[in-house]
N, C-alpha and C positions, 0 to 999 in steps of 0.2 A: 504494500500500500504506500502511496506517495505521502510525503509530509507536505504541510502547507504553512510555512513560516512567513510572517510579515513583520518587519521592523520599520517603525515610523519614528523619525528623530527630528526634533526641533532644537537647534543650537543657536545661542547668541554668541557671536564671534567677533574678534578684533581684526581678522585678516580674511575677509570673504573672498571667494574665487571671483576674479574679474576678467580673466582671459579665457576665451572659448577654448583655445588649444590646450592651455594648462588644465582647465577643468576636465576636458575629455581625457587627458592623460591620467588625471587623478582617478577618474571613474574606471578606466581600464585597469589601473593598478589595484583598485578596490575589488573589482570583479575577479582578478587573479588571486588576491589574498584570501577571498572567501571560497576559492576553489570552484568557481562557476565558469561556464563557457559562454563567451560573447558571441551572439549571432548577428546582431545588427547594431550599428552605431559605434560609439556614442555620437549623438547629434547634439549640438550645442548652439544656443543663440543668446546673445546679450540684448536685452530690451532697454531702450533709452527713454521710455515713457515715464514722465514725472509721476511719482506716487506708486510706481510699480517697477522702478528701475532695478535691474538685476539680471541674473543668469539662470537659464534652465538647461539641464543636460539630461538626455534620455537615452537609455540603452535597453535593448532586448537581449536577455540571456536565455540560454537553453531552457531554463526552468521558470522564467517569467520576466521580471524587469528590475532595473535600478534607475531611479530618477532623483535628481538633485535640483532644488530651486534655491536661489539666494536673492536677497534684497539688501542692497548696500547703501541706501539713502539715510538710514538711521545709524546711530552709534549706541550700543554695538549693532552690527549688521545681523541679519538672520539667515541661517541656512536650514533648509528642511530637506531631509533625505528619506526616500522610500525604497526599501528593499523587500521584494516579494519573491519567494522561491518555493517550488514544490520539492525541495530537498532540505537537508538539515542546514542550519545557519548558526554560526557562533556570533552572537550579537557583540561581544567584546572586540572582535576584530574590526567590525564596522565602526564602533564607537572610538576605538584607537585611531582609525584612519582619519577621523575628524580633527585630530590634534593639529594637523597642518593648517587649520583655519584659526588656531588660537582661541578655542572656546572659553567663554567666561561662565556659561550656564548651558547645561545640556539636559533635556528631558526626552524620554522615549516611551513608546509602548511596543511591547513584543507580543504579538498575537500568534496563537496556534489556531489556524483557520481550518484545520482538518475536519472538524465536526461542527463547531459553533464559533461565534465570535465572543 
């Protein structure tokens, strides 16, 4: 039977991702660290719209997806990360990967979606 793990992270950070290329590289490294297989992407786009300025990076992995959103207009900036997989997932690896953004506060929910939420 497949597992269904879903990690949702919200972090307030001092060093948000700003470069599309660097953010894509970070997501590829994260996917490798959690031992997943990249199928498509990552796709990244920086949005310049006032009130919603920031970066979105999306990747399709063999077992689902990894998506990061950041908003850099406020201090500290906000990074939200969504990792969903139909495989086992070590949440600490994902949380440790966020240290590159210099988090000052990190909250997360780790859901086992196999049967219920």
